[in-house]
MIDO-190247 format. One record per atom (N, C-alpha, C): x, z, y; residue in three letters. Coordinates in steps of 0.1 Angstrom, whole numbers, plus 5000, padded with zeros to 4 digits. Each point is the difference from the previous one (the first is absolute). Layout:
N
XZYALA...
***
This chain:
158
500950004988MET499150005012MET500950005012MET499849915009SER500849985012SER499150015013SER500750025011ILE499450005013ILE500549895009ILE499249925006ALA500449905009ALA499650025014ALA500849975010ILE499750025014ILE500249865007ILE499049965007ALA500049885008ALA500950025012ALA501049925002ILE501050025011ILE500149895010ILE500550035012THR500349905010THR501549964998THR500549905007PRO501449964999PRO501050125003PRO499550105008HIS500850125004HIS499850124990HIS499449974989HIS499850104989HIS499150125005HIS499049965008GLU498950105004GLU498749954993GLU499050094999VAL498849974994VAL499349885007VAL499749894993ALA499449895006ALA498550025004ALA499649935010GLY498650025005GLY499049934991GLY500449924991HIS499049924993HIS500649964986HIS499250014990PHE500549964986PHE500549864999PHE499149905004GLY500449864998GLY501149955010GLY500250085011LYS501049955010LYS501350094999LYS500150084990ALA501250084999ALA501249914997ALA501150045005ALA501249924997ALA500450024985ALA499650114994GLY500350024986GLY499550134996GLY500450044988PHE499650134994PHE501250064993PHE500250135003VAL501050084992VAL499350074989VAL500650004989VAL499450064988VAL500950114995VAL499450124999TYR500850124996TYR499450064987TYR500850064992ASP499650064987ASP499450145004ASP499650084990GLU499450135002GLU501050105006GLU501349984998GLN501150095005GLN500449965014GLN499449895006GLY500449965013GLY501249915001GLY500449944989GLN501149904999GLN499549865002GLN500649935009LEU499749865003LEU500249924987LEU499049934996ILE500249914988ILE499849855003ILE499449975011ALA499849865004ALA499749995014ALA500349885006GLU499649975013GLU499449854999GLU498749995003LEU499349874999LEU499949945013LEU500249875001VAL499949935013VAL498749935000VAL499250015011ASN498749935001ASN500349865007ASN500349904992SER500449875006SER498849935006SER498850044997GLY498849945005GLY499350075011GLY500750095007ARG499450085010ARG499449935012ARG500549885002ARG499549925011ARG498949904996ARG499750004987GLU499049904995GLU498650055003GLU499149915001VAL498650035001VAL499449994986VAL499150094996GLY499450004987GLY500450114992GLY499550004987CYS500250114991CYS501049984989CYS500549884998LYS500849974989LYS501350095000LYS500650025011HIS501250085000HIS499750154998HIS498850045004LYS499650144998LYS499850024985LYS499549914993LYS499850014985LYS501450004993LYS500949925006GLN501350004994GLN500750145002GLN499850055012LEU500650145003LEU499450104990LEU498749994998GLN499450104990GLN500649984986GLN500349884996ALA500649974987ALA501450064999ALA500849985011GLN501350065001GLN500050154999GLN499150065007LEU499950155000LEU499650044986LEU499149934993ALA499650044987ALA501249994990ALA500849895002GLU501249984991GLU500950125001GLU500150065012HIS500950125002HIS499350134997HIS498849994993GLN499250114996GLN499750105011GLN499749945012VAL499650085011VAL498650054998VAL499850135002LYS498750064999LYS499450045014LYS500950045009THR499750055013THR500549905010THR499249975010LEU500449905011LEU499750075013LEU501150015008LEU499850065014LEU500249895010LEU499150005010LEU500149895010LEU499350055013LEU500249925010GLY499350035013GLY498649965000GLY499749884996ASN498649964999ASN499949884990ASN498849974997VAL499749894990VAL498649955003VAL499849874997GLY498749945001GLY499150044989GLY498749995003GLN499050044990GLN500149934987GLN500249875000ARG500149924988ARG501350044992ARG501150015006SER501250044993SER499950144995SER499450095007LEU499850144996LEU499150004987LEU498949925001ALA499150004988ALA500849954988ALA500849895002ARG500749954988ARG501150104995ARG500650075009LEU501050104996LEU499350124992LEU498950045005LEU499350114994LEU499549964986LEU499549884999ARG499549954987ARG501149994990ARG501249975005ALA501249994991ALA500650144996ALA499450115006GLY500450134996GLY501150065009GLY500349945011PHE501050065009PHE499350125008PHE500850115002ASP499650105009ASP500649965014ASP499149985010VAL500549955013VAL499850115010VAL501050025009PHE500050105010PHE500449945013PHE499350045011ARG500449965013ARG500950105006ARG501149965006VAL500950095007VAL500249955014VAL500450085010PRO500249945013PRO501049895001PRO499749895007ASN500949895002ASN501350055006ASN501049934997ARG501450025006ARG500650144996ARG499450064990SER500650134995SER501249964992SER501050085000SER501249974992SER499750024985SER500749924992VAL499850004986VAL500350144994VAL501150065006GLN500450134995GLN499050115003GLN499349995012ASP499050105003ASP498849984991ASP499749884996VAL498949974990VAL500350064987VAL501349984995LEU500450054987LEU500050155000LEU500450065011ASN500150155000ASN498750075003ASN498949925002GLY498750065002GLY499850055015GLY500849955009LYS499950055014LYS498949935008LYS499449904994VAL498949935007VAL498750014991VAL498950005007THR498750014993THR499749874992THR499450024988ARG499649894992ARG498550004999ARG499349895005GLU498649994999GLU499749924988GLU499350054990PRO499749924988PRO498949905004PRO500249874995LEU499149905002LEU499349984987LEU498750034999LEU499350014987LEU498949894999LEU499749935011SER499049895000SER500549895009SER499549884997ALA500449885008ALA499650015015ALA498950085002GLU499550015014GLU501050075009GLU500950084994GLN501050075008GLN501149905005GLN500149884995GLY500949905005GLY499649945013GLY500949925005ARG499749935013ARG499149884997ARG498949995008PRO499149884997PRO500849875003PRO499649904992CYS500649865001CYS499649955014CYS500949935007LYS499749945013LYS499449874998LYS500149944988ARG499449874998ARG498750014993ARG499249895000GLU498850004992GLU500350004986GLU499150044991LYS500350014986LYS500549874995LYS501150004994GLY500649884994GLY500749915011GLY500050055013GLY500649925010GLY501550005002GLY500650084991CYS501550015001CYS500749884994CYS499249914994GLY500649884995GLY500450004985GLY499950124994CYS500450014986CYS498849994991CYS498850015006GLY498850004992GLY499550134995GLY500750115004CYS499550134995CYS498650035005CYS499250064993GLY498750035004GLY499049895000GLY500449884997SER499149885000SER499949954986SER498949954997LYS499849944986LYS500549865000LYS500649964990LYS500549874998LYS498949914997LYS499949885007THR499049914997THR500649884992THR499249954991GLU500549894992GLU500049875009GLU501149935000LYS500149885008LYS499349894993LYS499449915007PRO499349894994PRO501049904994PRO499549934989ALA500949904993ALA500349885009ALA501249954999LYS500449895007LYS500549894990LYS500049885004ILE500449894992ILE501550034996ILE500349994988GLY501450024996GLY500350144995GLY499150095003MET500350144995MET499750014985MET500750084994THR499850024985THR499850144998THR499250034989ALA499850144996ALA500350004985ALA501150074997GLY500350014986GLY500449874993GLY500549905008GLY500549884995GLY498949895000GLY498750045002ASN499049905001ASN499649985014ASN499649885004SER499549975013SER498750075003SER499950065012ASN498950085003ASN499149915009ASN499049934994LEU499249915008LEU498650065002LEU499850134997GLN498750065001GLN499650005015GLN498849965003GLY499550005013GLY500349875008GLY500849914995LEU500249875006LEU498949914997LEU499549935010THR498949904998THR500549865004THR501049995009LYS500549875004LYS501550005001LYS500749894996ILE501449985002ILE500249875007ILE500450005012GLY500349885007GLY498749915002GLY498950065001GLY498749925002GLY499349974987GLY500750024989PHE499449984987PHE499350124995PHE498749994995LYS499350114995LYS500450024986LYS500250134996LEU500350044987LEU498850024991LEU
***
């Protein structure tokens, strides 16, 4: 079981999960075991946040400490079994590890920061249902031509 802290480039607690420069991962004895870089922190969407979650899980992180997190990311983290705590932004990592700052447990998605975009408007499709695209000439489905729904090709009726 490990603890991860979202950090800024100056190794202070980052203000937001998805925009953190990286994460420092400590074991139960407080020994640094990994430092993860958030290479997608400037990206829009959820893909890099899902990748961060997977990296944290690979390092057997159980507890996540951060400044803030969006509602969707928080919901995904809680569903995955992470214990998430909010600590003051810009706190030193050492103060967090030594228990010198307050930890607010985040137990439901509503405690996260509301999304600034409309549902699914971040460009990654989160929160929106996928619609089946209509068949086009030349498209194949499983190796067979998909002509379902076509009534004319080049003026010729089928």
